[in-house]
N, C-alpha and C positions, 0 to 999 in steps of 0.2 A: 466464660470464653470457650468456644468450639475449637478443639485441637485435633489435628491429624498430621500424620507423617505421610507426604505424598507417595513414597515408595511402597507404603502399606494400603494405599487407597484412601479416598476421602469420605466414604460412607454416606454421601448425599446423593440426591437424584441426578445432579449434573455437576461436573467439576467446577468449583467456583473461581478457579484461578482467572479464567478469562473475564469473568464479571467484575472481579476485584481490580485487575489491571485494565481499567476501562472507564468510560468507553474509548475504544481505540480507533485512530484514523485507518482508512482502508488503503491498502497498497493495490491499486488497480493497474496492473503491469502489462504494457504491451511489449512484445518482443518478435523477432524473426528467427526462423531457423536458417541454416546455411543454404537452403534452397529458396529462401526469400518468402516462405509461407508465414502468414501472420498468426500470432497467438495473443490472446488477451485474457487475463485471469485476476481475480481479486484475492488479496491475502490480508488477513486480519492482524498479523504480527508485522506491523510497519511503523516506521518513525523516522525522524531527522536526527543525525548524530553529530553534525559538525557545521560551523559557519563558513570558514575559509580554509580550504575550499568547501563549498556546501556538499555534504555527503548524506544521502538517504539510504535506507535499507529495509529489506523485508525478509522474513524467514519462511521457508517452505518445509512442510512436513513430507519428506520424500523428495527424490530427484525427479521433480515434475518438468513438464515441457518448458515452463518459464526459466527454470534453472539451467536446463540443458541448452536452450537457445542462447541465453545470455552468456553462458560459459563459452560457447562457440563464437558468437558474433561480438562479444565485449561491449554490448550496448543494450539499453531499454528505455522505455518512456513510462513515467509515472503520470496517471491521469486523475484529477480530483473527481470523486464521486459526490454528486449533489443529490438532494432529495428527488429532483426531477429524474435523475439517472439511476435511482436505486433499483428499479426493476430491471433494466437492461444490464446493470452491473451484476445483479444476482443471476441473470441468465447466463452470463459468461462464466459462472462458477461450475457449470455442467461439465462432467467428464467426457470429453470428446476424444475420438481417436486422434493420434498425432497427425498434424497437417490440416485438420479441419479448421475452418476460420470462424473464430467466436465473434469477430466484428460482424460477419454476415448473419450468423445465428441470432445475434441480438439486435439486428437492424441498425448498427452504428456505422458511422462514416469514417474511414481511415483518411487522415490528413497528413500530408507530407511534413516531416520535421524540417528544420533549417540546417542542422549541423550533422545529425546521424541519419541513418537509413530507416530506422524503425519508425513507422507511422504513429501519429497521435490520435486520440479520440476526438474527432472534430466537435462533437456535442459538449465536451467537457470544457468548462471555462478556465481551467488551469492545467498546464502540462509541463513536466520537467523532462527534458532530454538528458539522459545519463549515460556516462561511460563506466563500465565496470572497474571498480578498484580493488575489491576483494570478494572471493567466494569461499566461505569458511564452513567446513562441516563441524557442527557442534559436538561438544563432548560433555559427559557427566563429570561430576567432581572427582571421581576416581580415574579419569582419563578414558573411560569407555566411550567409543564413538557412538553417536546418536544419529538416527536416520532423519536428520534435519539439517538445512543449509541456510546460512545467513548470506545474503547477497547485498553487498554494499556498492553504491554507485556514485560517482561525482556528478553533480548537476552542472552540465556545460551550456544549457540554454533553458530559459524560462518563458512560457507563454501565459499572459494573464488578460482575461476579458477586462477591457478598461472601465466597464461599468462597476467592477468591484474595487476600483481605486477612487478614493475621495481625497482630494488634496494630496495625492501621491501616497496615501496610506491604504494598504490593503484591508478590506473589511471582511473579517472572518465570517461573521454571522450572516452577512448579506449573501455569501456564496451558498448558504444552506448545506454545509458538508454533512455527509452521513457517516455515523461512527458505529463501529461494531460493539455489541455488548455481550453479556453472558447468555447462555442457553443457545439452543440450536437455530433460533430465528430472530432474535432481538436485535434492533438497531435503535439508534438515538439521533436526534438533531440538536442543534443549539439555536439560541435566539439572543438578540441583543438585550432583552429583558433580563437574562441571566448573567450578563457581564458585571464584573466588579474590577476595580483597579487597586493595585498595591504598589508602592514605591519601595525600591530596594533600600534598605537601611544603610547609613553611612558607616564605614569602617571605623571603629573606636578602640 
């Protein structure tokens, strides 16, 4: 077994943590600043954390525009990244000066949300309109503050392309979601051929 203590370094060409915890869904987050200027950025530390109310979240290394905007306006939109949208999603990862529009840079269309002010990515087949529930600065085990922020939001509205619903059931593989993997450039997709089913065991 290869063993290392993260605080002392991993001794490998690339930190394996991201590859082990993966592949990970992408938090493609749209936000507005207080002046109403659009921002769109992908975050590879993203997931869903609660059913009722539905709560999703992403973590940002550093106090980036997304975190600042959301802490000010108390809202954001998550947009599903599909294989077709992988290149424009990657384009929105560029470090732009505050206030420059990633929607425009990537050739994406901002679409009006139904409940909040922040626009959705019109080309994305699934969007979650969210209101901020918590913004938490992470800490190490010894209580030392870390320059990373966990943003949690309650999903208050959901948009789904109806072609992804079959008999009312959302078809995950049909959407062709893009998932982040390890290394500086690796991504994965999923297919129906890779699906398997397990039934939860009865309590005994």
